C-alpha positions in Angstrom: -55.5 137.7 -172.7 -52.0 135.8 -172.9 -51.8 132.1 -172.0 -50.6 131.2 -168.4 -46.9 130.8 -168.0 -43.7 130.8 -166.0 -42.6 134.2 -165.5 -39.1 133.6 -164.4 -36.7 135.0 -167.3 -34.3 132.1 -168.2 -32.4 133.8 -171.3 -32.5 137.3 -172.4 -31.8 139.5 -175.5 -30.4 142.9 -174.4 -31.8 145.7 -176.1 -30.1 149.0 -175.2 -32.4 152.0 -176.3 -31.2 155.7 -175.5 -33.2 158.4 -174.1 -31.8 161.7 -173.3 -33.3 162.9 -170.0 -32.4 165.8 -168.3 -33.2 165.6 -164.8 -31.5 168.3 -162.1 -29.3 169.2 -164.7 -28.1 165.9 -165.3 -28.3 163.7 -168.5 -30.1 160.1 -168.1 -30.3 157.2 -170.1 -33.8 155.7 -170.2 -36.7 154.6 -172.5 -40.2 153.4 -173.1 -39.9 149.7 -172.5 -36.9 147.2 -172.9 -35.6 145.6 -170.0 -32.1 145.6 -168.6 -29.5 143.0 -167.8 -30.3 141.1 -164.8 -27.1 139.0 -163.3 -28.5 136.2 -160.7 -26.2 134.5 -158.9 -26.4 131.8 -156.4 -30.2 131.1 -155.5 -29.3 131.4 -151.7 -27.5 134.8 -152.4 -30.5 135.9 -154.2 -33.1 134.9 -151.6 -30.9 136.4 -148.6 -30.5 139.6 -150.8 -34.0 140.2 -151.5 -34.9 139.2 -147.7 -32.4 141.9 -146.6 -33.6 144.5 -149.0 -37.3 143.6 -147.9 -38.3 142.8 -151.5 -40.0 139.5 -150.2 -43.6 139.1 -149.6 -44.5 139.6 -145.9 -46.8 136.4 -146.1 -47.4 133.8 -148.5 -49.5 134.6 -151.6 -53.5 134.2 -151.0 -55.7 132.3 -153.5 -57.9 134.6 -155.7 -61.7 134.8 -154.8 -63.9 133.1 -157.4 -66.8 135.4 -156.7 -69.2 136.3 -154.0 -70.0 133.8 -151.1 -73.7 134.3 -151.7 -73.0 132.8 -155.4 -71.4 129.7 -154.2 -74.2 127.4 -155.3 -73.5 128.4 -158.8 -72.5 125.6 -161.2 -72.3 124.9 -164.6 -75.4 122.8 -164.1 -76.9 125.3 -161.8 -76.5 129.0 -163.6 -78.8 130.7 -161.4 -79.7 130.5 -157.5 -82.4 132.5 -155.7 -79.2 133.6 -153.2 -77.0 134.8 -156.3 -80.1 136.5 -157.8 -80.1 138.7 -154.4 -76.6 139.4 -154.5 -76.5 140.6 -157.8 -79.9 142.9 -156.9 -78.3 144.3 -153.7 -74.7 144.7 -155.6 -75.3 145.5 -159.2 -72.2 147.4 -159.8 -68.8 147.6 -158.2 -68.2 149.6 -155.1 -65.8 152.1 -156.5 -65.1 155.9 -157.4 -63.7 157.0 -160.7 -60.5 158.9 -160.8 -61.0 162.2 -161.7 -60.0 163.1 -165.4 -56.9 165.5 -164.9 -54.0 166.0 -167.7 -51.9 167.8 -164.7 -48.7 168.9 -166.4 -49.6 168.6 -169.9 -52.9 170.3 -169.3 -53.5 172.6 -172.2 -50.8 171.3 -174.2 -51.3 169.8 -177.9 -49.2 167.1 -179.5 -49.4 166.1 -183.0 -47.6 163.2 -185.2 -47.2 163.3 -189.0 -48.1 160.8 -191.5 -44.7 161.0 -193.3 -41.4 159.4 -192.2 -39.6 162.9 -192.9 -41.2 166.5 -192.4 -39.4 169.5 -193.5 -39.2 172.3 -191.1 -39.2 176.0 -192.0 -38.3 179.5 -190.4 -41.6 180.8 -190.6 -45.4 179.8 -192.4 -44.3 179.5 -196.0 -41.0 180.5 -195.1 -37.5 179.0 -196.1 -36.7 175.3 -195.4 -34.2 174.9 -193.0 -33.9 171.0 -192.0 -35.8 167.7 -191.9 -37.4 166.2 -189.0 -37.4 162.3 -188.5 -41.3 161.7 -187.9 -43.6 159.2 -188.5 -46.6 157.4 -186.4 -44.2 157.0 -183.3 -43.0 160.2 -183.1 -45.4 162.8 -181.2 -44.1 166.7 -180.8 -45.2 169.4 -178.9 -46.8 172.4 -180.5 -45.5 175.6 -179.8 -48.2 177.5 -181.3 -50.4 177.5 -184.8 -50.8 179.8 -187.5 -53.4 178.9 -190.2 -52.3 175.5 -191.6 -49.1 175.8 -189.7 -47.3 174.5 -186.1 -44.2 175.8 -184.7 -42.8 172.5 -183.2 -39.3 173.6 -182.1 -38.2 177.0 -181.4 -38.3 179.2 -185.2 -39.2 175.9 -186.9 -42.6 175.4 -188.4 -44.1 172.4 -190.0 -46.9 172.3 -192.3 -50.4 170.4 -190.6 -51.2 168.9 -194.0 -50.3 165.7 -192.9 -50.3 166.2 -189.1 -52.8 164.6 -186.6 -53.6 166.0 -183.3 -53.2 163.3 -180.1 -56.1 162.9 -178.2 -55.4 161.9 -174.8 -57.5 159.0 -173.3 -60.4 160.0 -171.1 -60.4 156.5 -169.4 -59.5 156.5 -165.6 -59.3 153.8 -163.2 -61.1 153.7 -159.7 -60.8 154.0 -156.0 -61.8 150.6 -154.3 -64.7 151.6 -151.6 -65.2 148.1 -150.6 -64.7 145.0 -152.5 -66.5 141.3 -151.6 -65.8 139.9 -155.0 -63.6 140.3 -158.1 -64.6 143.1 -160.6 -63.6 143.5 -164.3 -63.1 146.0 -166.9 -64.8 144.6 -170.6 -61.7 145.1 -172.6 -63.9 144.5 -175.9 -67.4 145.4 -176.8 -69.3 141.8 -176.7 -72.6 140.3 -176.2 -72.9 137.8 -173.2 -74.6 134.4 -173.1 -77.5 133.2 -171.3 -75.4 130.3 -169.7 -71.6 129.2 -169.3 -70.0 128.4 -172.5 -73.3 129.3 -174.3 -73.6 131.1 -177.5 -73.5 135.1 -177.5 -77.2 136.2 -177.3 -77.1 140.2 -177.6 -81.0 140.3 -177.5 -81.8 138.2 -174.1 -78.5 138.5 -172.2 -77.3 141.8 -173.0 -74.1 143.3 -174.0 -71.0 145.4 -172.5 -69.1 148.2 -174.1 -65.0 148.6 -173.6 -64.4 150.0 -170.4 -67.8 149.2 -168.7 -67.1 147.7 -165.3 -68.9 144.9 -163.9 -68.9 142.5 -161.1 -67.9 138.6 -161.2 -70.2 137.0 -158.8 -69.7 133.5 -159.8 -67.1 131.8 -162.0 -67.6 128.4 -164.0 -64.6 126.6 -166.0 -65.7 125.4 -169.4 -63.1 123.4 -171.3 -59.7 125.4 -170.8 -61.8 128.8 -170.4 -63.4 130.5 -167.1 -67.0 131.9 -167.7 -67.7 134.5 -165.3 -71.3 135.8 -164.1 -71.5 139.3 -164.5 -75.2 140.2 -164.2 -78.6 138.2 -164.0 -78.3 135.7 -167.1 -75.0 137.5 -168.3 -72.2 135.1 -168.4 -69.0 136.4 -170.4 -65.9 134.2 -171.3 -62.2 135.8 -169.5 -60.9 136.7 -172.7 -63.5 139.6 -172.8 -62.2 141.0 -169.3 -59.1 142.6 -167.2 -60.0 141.1 -163.6 -59.2 142.7 -160.2 -59.3 140.1 -157.6 -59.9 140.8 -153.5 -57.0 139.1 -152.7 -53.4 140.3 -153.7 -50.5 138.1 -155.6 -48.5 139.1 -152.6 -48.6 140.8 -149.5 -45.8 143.7 -148.8 -46.1 146.2 -145.7 -47.5 149.5 -146.4 -47.9 150.8 -149.7 -47.2 148.9 -152.8 -48.5 148.4 -156.3 -48.9 145.1 -158.4 -48.7 145.0 -162.1 -50.6 142.0 -163.8 -49.3 141.7 -167.2 -51.7 138.7 -167.5 -54.7 140.8 -166.7 -53.3 144.0 -168.2 -54.1 146.1 -164.9 -52.3 147.6 -162.2 -53.5 147.7 -158.4 -52.4 149.7 -155.6 -52.4 148.0 -152.4 -51.8 149.0 -148.8 -50.6 145.9 -147.4 -53.3 143.3 -148.4 -56.0 145.9 -149.0 -56.7 146.8 -152.7 -57.1 150.8 -152.8 -56.9 151.9 -156.2 -57.1 149.9 -159.6 -56.5 150.6 -163.3 -55.9 149.0 -166.5 -52.4 149.4 -168.0 -50.6 148.5 -171.5 -47.3 146.9 -170.9 -44.5 145.0 -173.2 -45.6 142.3 -175.1 -44.6 139.2 -172.8 -44.0 137.0 -175.9 -41.7 139.5 -177.5 -38.3 139.2 -175.2 -37.1 142.7 -176.4 -40.4 144.5 -175.5 -41.3 142.1 -172.3 -41.9 144.0 -169.0 -39.7 142.1 -166.6 -41.4 139.9 -163.9 -40.1 140.7 -160.4 -40.2 142.6 -157.4 -38.7 145.9 -158.0 -38.3 149.7 -156.2 -39.1 153.1 -158.0 -35.7 154.7 -157.7 -36.0 157.8 -160.0 -39.1 160.4 -160.3 -39.4 162.7 -163.5 -42.4 164.8 -163.9 -42.5 165.7 -167.5 -39.9 165.1 -170.2 -39.1 163.4 -173.7 -38.6 159.7 -174.2 -37.2 158.1 -177.4 -35.6 155.0 -178.4 -34.5 152.3 -181.1 -33.1 155.1 -183.4 -32.4 153.8 -186.8 -34.9 151.1 -186.8 -38.5 150.3 -187.7 -39.4 150.7 -183.9 -38.0 154.1 -183.6 -39.8 156.3 -181.3 -39.7 159.9 -180.0 -42.0 161.7 -177.5 -42.4 165.1 -176.4 -43.2 165.8 -172.8 -44.3 162.0 -171.4 -45.7 162.7 -168.1 -45.2 161.3 -164.6 -42.3 159.2 -164.8 -41.6 156.8 -162.1 -38.8 154.6 -163.0 -38.7 151.0 -161.1 -36.5 148.8 -163.0 -33.6 151.4 -164.3 -35.1 151.5 -167.6 -38.6 150.4 -167.3 -41.3 152.9 -165.8 -44.9 153.5 -164.8 -45.7 156.5 -166.6 -48.9 158.6 -168.5 -49.5 158.1 -172.2 -51.2 160.8 -174.1 -50.8 158.9 -177.7 -52.8 156.0 -177.2 -56.1 154.6 -175.5 -55.2 150.9 -175.8 -55.4 150.1 -171.9 -56.0 146.7 -171.5 -53.5 145.3 -174.0 -49.9 145.0 -174.8 -48.5 148.3 -176.2 -45.3 149.4 -174.9 -41.7 149.0 -175.4 -41.6 147.4 -171.7 -42.8 150.3 -169.6 -46.2 150.4 -168.0 -48.2 152.5 -169.4 -51.3 154.6 -167.9 -53.9 157.0 -168.4 -52.2 160.5 -167.5 -55.0 160.9 -165.0 -54.1 157.5 -163.4 -50.3 158.1 -163.6 -51.2 161.6 -162.1 -52.9 159.8 -159.1 -50.0 157.7 -158.4 -47.6 160.4 -158.6 -49.4 162.5 -156.1 -51.1 160.0 -153.7 -49.1 156.6 -154.1 -45.5 156.5 -155.3 -42.6 157.6 -153.5 -38.9 156.5 -153.2 -38.5 152.9 -152.8 -42.4 152.3 -153.5 -42.2 148.2 -154.5 -43.7 147.7 -157.8 -44.3 144.0 -158.1 -44.6 142.6 -161.8 -46.3 139.2 -162.2 -47.4 137.2 -165.5 -49.5 134.6 -163.8 -53.3 134.0 -163.6 -54.5 134.9 -160.1 -55.3 131.8 -158.2 
């Protein structure tokens, strides 16, 4: 994960990437990931405006819980207690329910990309060359139909599948939180745990976790600059292996809102201070100014159920994506949306938008996000 840092933007490089978005007959500009200009006048005016707009927290930020109260006796020198052993035996797994896998508006559709910068399009399989498509690894096109080793990707335009690869949407889904007495986490890497905090990895005696495995965090011990977390009996793992969800929110707002942690690369849907749903995301790289997801408190202002995204035309960062599902724009050109083209949740990956699995984006679209829903983006380590 990234190091702790101050999230307020001091200066910006403004990058404007165009996307042709058609919404109710209008043409809109948008992109998957680049921050826009933010003009901040006098501090007092900003504070007053935010308060009037309802963007300031209803209460001060609570501190993050380090573990389960029953494991409060755990320290570096006392890595095991009978009380904590009892907690782990009684609650071996987070009390959550997985969100159903559901591709929604793109169910049944196929998408491909090409291992080529340019692809010739023909008027029929083995037909006459008609035009050239700008392609590449960051360009996905919808398949209208296939015939043998050919795919129609635009009406009346066919491409050979020789250098094509079909997208495989991620099967990862987030969770509904039933009860939460301690933090829980996803493993973002395959890794072996240690018998003691700060100890060597020990797959044989301590055990291991696979990417996307869920676990409770019963206690936390700091060794040097890193937090080590007790995630099971004699199972300690360092913070860099995990994306952690804490019971206490980073702020408290009335009604329903979402918090996006670019530090942990996760999203939590809250009802006031109660966490209801959590999942992994991919945001823009906070160390790359042009791709960062802007920290701040925003409101969702535009919805688009499915449509294309493209940007950075003429550069090596060019991307063009057909039929992106569930756009929920909160910072003019930054959006929560589903992705079918990668499975890198828990890592930086976008051009500034908040990437979710299609299933998770659909859940937010169906159940949580409405006009003016607050989206709080923050980049600090909780607590």
